ZAMARGU-4260 file (C-alpha; in steps of 0.2 Angstrom, whole numbers, plus 5000, padded with zeros to 4 digits):
<rodrens>
0) 4863/4254/4980 | 4879/4262/4976 | 4885/4277/4986 | 4876/4294/4981 | 4889/4305/4972
5) 4883/4320/4983 | 4889/4311/4998 | 4906/4307/4989 | 4908/4325/4985 | 4903/4331/5002
10) 4915/4319/5011 | 4929/4323/5000 | 4927/4342/5003 | 4920/4348/4987 | 4904/4356/4992
15) 4903/4374/4998 | 4885/4379/4995 | 4869/4371/4988 | 4853/4380/4983 | 4842/4365/4989
20) 4853/4352/4997 | 4841/4339/5001 | 4832/4339/4984 | 4849/4339/4975 | 4855/4324/4985
25) 4839/4315/4982 | 4839/4319/4963 | 4857/4313/4961 | 4852/4297/4970 | 4838/4292/4960
30) 4840/4298/4942 | 4853/4302/4929 | 4856/4321/4930 | 4862/4332/4916 | 4873/4346/4924
35) 4884/4359/4917 | 4900/4368/4922 | 4906/4384/4912 | 4924/4387/4907 | 4928/4404/4900
40) 4941/4403/4886 | 4953/4416/4893 | 4969/4406/4889 | 4974/4392/4878 | 4976/4379/4892
45) 4966/4374/4908 | 4975/4377/4924 | 4977/4368/4941 | 4963/4379/4947 | 4951/4371/4934
50) 4958/4354/4940 | 4947/4353/4955 | 4931/4357/4944 | 4936/4343/4932 | 4938/4331/4946
55) 4921/4334/4952 | 4915/4331/4934 | 4924/4315/4934 | 4916/4309/4950 | 4899/4314/4943
60) 4901/4305/4927 | 4907/4289/4936 | 4891/4290/4946 | 4881/4289/4929 | 4877/4308/4927
65) 4879/4318/4911 | 4891/4333/4911 | 4890/4347/4899 | 4906/4357/4898 | 4901/4374/4892
70) 4914/4384/4883 | 4912/4402/4885 | 4915/4408/4867 | 4902/4422/4870 | 4904/4426/4888
75) 4923/4427/4887 | 4920/4442/4875 | 4913/4451/4891 | 4924/4444/4905 | 4917/4439/4922
80) 4920/4452/4936 | 4919/4439/4950 | 4934/4440/4961 | 4942/4453/4950 | 4947/4470/4955
85) 4950/4476/4937 | 4940/4473/4921 | 4947/4459/4910 | 4956/4463/4894 | 4946/4461/4878
90) 4951/4446/4867 | 4947/4444/4848 | 4935/4431/4842 | 4949/4421/4834 | 4959/4419/4850
95) 4943/4414/4860 | 4939/4401/4847 | 4956/4394/4847 | 4956/4394/4866 | 4939/4385/4866
100) 4946/4371/4855 | 4961/4369/4866 | 4950/4367/4881 | 4939/4354/4872 | 4955/4344/4868
105) 4961/4344/4886 | 4944/4340/4893 | 4942/4325/4882 | 4957/4317/4892 | 4946/4317/4908
110) 4928/4317/4902 | 4921/4303/4890 | 4911/4313/4877 | 4907/4297/4866 | 4889/4292/4863
115) 4881/4307/4872 | 4889/4302/4889 | 4894/4321/4890 | 4891/4336/4879 | 4902/4350/4874
120) 4893/4366/4870 | 4899/4384/4866 | 4888/4399/4872 | 4894/4409/4857 | 4881/4399/4847
125) 4867/4408/4856 | 4875/4424/4864 | 4884/4431/4849 | 4868/4434/4838 | 4856/4439/4852
130) 4843/4452/4848 | 4846/4465/4862 | 4828/4471/4864 | 4821/4453/4864 | 4834/4448/4877
135) 4829/4462/4888 | 4811/4457/4886 | 4814/4438/4889 | 4828/4439/4902 | 4830/4456/4909
140) 4813/4458/4916 | 4817/4444/4928 | 4832/4453/4936 | 4831/4465/4950 | 4845/4478/4950
145) 4843/4481/4969 | 4846/4462/4971 | 4860/4461/4959 | 4870/4475/4968 | 4870/4465/4984
150) 4879/4451/4975 | 4897/4448/4981 | 4904/4448/4964 | 4898/4466/4961 | 4901/4473/4978
155) 4920/4471/4976 | 4919/4482/4960 | 4908/4495/4967 | 4922/4506/4974 | 4932/4506/4958
160) 4917/4507/4947 | 4907/4493/4939 | 4904/4495/4920 | 4887/4491/4913 | 4897/4480/4901
165) 4901/4468/4916 | 4885/4470/4924 | 4877/4461/4910 | 4888/4445/4914 | 4876/4438/4927
170) 4861/4439/4914 | 4872/4431/4901 | 4877/4417/4912 | 4859/4414/4919 | 4853/4414/4901
175) 4866/4400/4897 | 4858/4389/4911 | 4841/4393/4903 | 4847/4388/4886 | 4855/4372/4892
180) 4839/4368/4901 | 4829/4370/4886 | 4841/4361/4874 | 4847/4346/4885 | 4836/4346/4900
185) 4850/4352/4911 | 4844/4355/4929 | 4860/4358/4939 | 4874/4371/4937 | 4890/4368/4946
190) 4905/4380/4948 | 4918/4388/4960 | 4911/4397/4975 | 4915/4413/4967 | 4901/4409/4955
195) 4887/4408/4968 | 4879/4424/4963 | 4879/4420/4945 | 4872/4402/4948 | 4858/4409/4959
200) 4853/4420/4944 | 4851/4405/4932 | 4842/4394/4945 | 4830/4409/4948 | 4828/4412/4930
205) 4823/4394/4925 | 4811/4393/4940 | 4802/4409/4936 | 4802/4408/4917 | 4800/4389/4914
210) 4791/4385/4931 | 4803/4370/4932 | 4815/4365/4946 | 4833/4370/4944 | 4848/4369/4956
215) 4865/4376/4959 | 4880/4369/4968 | 4897/4377/4972 | 4914/4370/4975 | 4927/4375/4987
220) 4941/4386/4979 | 4958/4379/4981 | 4968/4392/4991 | 4984/4393/5002 | 4983/4395/5020
225) 4984/4414/5017 | 4968/4413/5006 | 4978/4416/4989 | 4971/4405/4975 | 4982/4389/4973
230) 4989/4385/4956 | 5000/4401/4954 | 5019/4401/4955 | 5032/4415/4953 | 5032/4410/4934
235) 5013/4412/4933 | 4999/4399/4932 | 5001/4380/4934 | 4995/4374/4917 | 4988/4357/4913
240) 4996/4358/4895 | 5013/4349/4897 | 5020/4362/4884 | 5017/4376/4896 | 5020/4367/4913
245) 5030/4352/4911 | 5025/4336/4920 | 5040/4338/4931 | 5036/4356/4936 | 5017/4351/4939
250) 5023/4336/4950 | 5035/4348/4960 | 5021/4361/4963 | 5011/4348/4972 | 5026/4340/4980
255) 5030/4357/4988 | 5013/4363/4995 | 5011/4368/5013 | 5009/4354/5025 | 4992/4360/5031
260) 4985/4358/5014 | 4990/4340/5010 | 4975/4331/5016 | 4963/4343/5008 | 4972/4341/4991
265) 4973/4322/4992 | 4954/4322/4995 | 4950/4334/4981 | 4963/4330/4968 | 4965/4311/4969
270) 4954/4296/4968 | 4962/4288/4983 | 4950/4281/4996 | 4946/4293/5010 | 4953/4281/5023
275) 4970/4282/5014 | 4968/4301/5013 | 4965/4302/5031 | 4980/4291/5035 | 4992/4301/5024
280) 4985/4317/5031 | 4988/4312/5049 | 5007/4310/5046 | 5018/4322/5055 | 5035/4330/5054
285) 5046/4324/5040 | 5034/4309/5037 | 5022/4322/5029 | 5034/4322/5014 | 5028/4304/5010
290) 5010/4311/5009 | 5016/4325/4997 | 5024/4312/4986 | 5008/4302/4984 | 4998/4318/4981
295) 5011/4324/4968 | 5011/4307/4959 | 4993/4304/4959 | 4988/4321/4952 | 5002/4320/4939
300) 4996/4303/4934 | 4978/4309/4932 | 4983/4324/4921 | 4998/4318/4912 | 4997/4299/4913
305) 5006/4286/4923 | 5022/4286/4913 | 5025/4305/4915 | 5021/4303/4933 | 5034/4290/4936
310) 5047/4300/4927 | 5043/4316/4936 | 5044/4306/4953 | 5061/4298/4948 | 5068/4315/4943
315) 5062/4323/4959 | 5070/4310/4969 | 5086/4309/4959 | 5088/4328/4961 | 5085/4327/4979
320) 5097/4313/4982 | 5111/4316/4970 | 5110/4334/4965 | 5101/4330/4949 | 5107/4315/4939
325) 5091/4313/4929 | 5085/4315/4911 | 5068/4322/4916 | 5073/4338/4923 | 5068/4353/4912
330) 5083/4354/4900 | 5090/4367/4887 | 5102/4361/4874 | 5114/4373/4866 | 5126/4369/4851
335) 5143/4363/4857 | 5151/4377/4848 | 5140/4390/4857 | 5144/4383/4874 | 5163/4382/4870
340) 5163/4401/4868 | 5153/4402/4884 | 5137/4409/4890 | 5135/4422/4904 | 5124/4417/4919
345) 5110/4430/4916 | 5108/4424/4898 | 5106/4406/4904 | 5093/4411/4917 | 5083/4420/4904
350) 5084/4407/4891 | 5079/4393/4904 | 5065/4405/4910 | 5071/4404/4928 | 5071/4423/4926
355) 5058/4433/4916 | 5070/4447/4913 | 5089/4451/4913 | 5086/4463/4928 | 5077/4449/4937
360) 5091/4437/4933 | 5104/4449/4940 | 5094/4452/4956 | 5093/4433/4959 | 5112/4431/4957
365) 5116/4446/4968 | 5104/4440/4982 | 5113/4423/4982 | 5098/4414/4975 | 5107/4404/4961
370) 5118/4389/4962 | 5127/4380/4947 | 5132/4362/4950 | 5129/4365/4969 | 5140/4380/4970
375) 5132/4397/4974 | 5136/4410/4961 | 5136/4428/4965 | 5145/4436/4950 | 5131/4441/4938
380) 5143/4442/4923 | 5151/4425/4926 | 5152/4414/4910 | 5151/4396/4909 | 5158/4385/4895
385) 5158/4366/4890 | 5172/4364/4903 | 5160/4368/4917 | 5148/4354/4913 | 5148/4340/4927
390) 5152/4322/4925 | 5135/4319/4918 | 5138/4332/4905 | 5126/4345/4912 | 5126/4361/4920
395) 5113/4360/4934 | 5106/4378/4938 | 5096/4379/4954 | 5085/4394/4959 | 5081/4395/4977
400) 5075/4378/4984 | 5063/4372/4971 | 5068/4379/4953 | 5079/4367/4943 | 5085/4367/4925
405) 5099/4358/4916 | 5110/4364/4902 | 5117/4352/4889 | 5129/4355/4875 | 5127/4344/4859
</rodrens>
């Protein structure tokens, strides 16, 4: 008998809460389970935050279970208040549909949707044309407002004011689970631990309305040691789309995480055997950098493929060893004539996105946070021309310890 996937997820640190632990484990050990995870289409790319959930889906599919990736074409029009102190901004239907298509493409890299091995669904199909009175009669009667108000996701919003608009979210997500149960025999909902209240709503709805078993399971949320959600940088989210976060930047993000988080991330975000995870996690002092390299390489390989991971690793090592003799560092190319005339440093920082605005660029320079070809530059109006390119024909701009960009002229 192969190892029960519940034990794999538990050993690797995924599982935070389960509605019926023993029953879920037994079910996953004896039959093919259809489960679902929801993805609200709030952007045109999945993020490093979603990556943990995707890894769990991959473990489940490898063990023979059937994933449903539910795209939130309908729920995204409301916005989930969980973990948010403010209401989400409203998005148009076109934007949401476009985002959902991007998610589908990305998920197909990790999950096999062929021959019914997995299903992609969109809750817009049943939510957008709901008859409100029917919905209240069918679903609303099963929800106690008193009980809903004790849910963690709403508590955080009570001080600022919770709109009825968002209050409906739990009913909609619960209805999703009911629909997937009716359409595909889906019996298990999984998600981040911030989804616990919403998942309980769906489990309870199916058990009351259909008189059938239904289960919920939540995963650990990736956070820093301060409790801040991982996958965020000064520039914003770490995206899985290489056009938004290059494989090199993605690699560098994991290469530079805190020492205390290395073992946890190796267990959750790679397929390395747990013995190896523990061995790497036990390394101390400067040796922990080996573990970080393995983590960065393995995660980049899963998301961007082996070739991109190798290039990113070589670029990072080259940069570390020799101040950046590598073709895989993020690069901006100017016309030679343009560089001959010269570019001021603030313009270079903004063009390369090392600074979001000119004022931020100016501040970075004045605070001594910028080096060009290994020389610290503190004059914000300094101009660089083709004559300043190094022997490799590049201008290597470094922001702080970890932000790199090279300028070429052609």
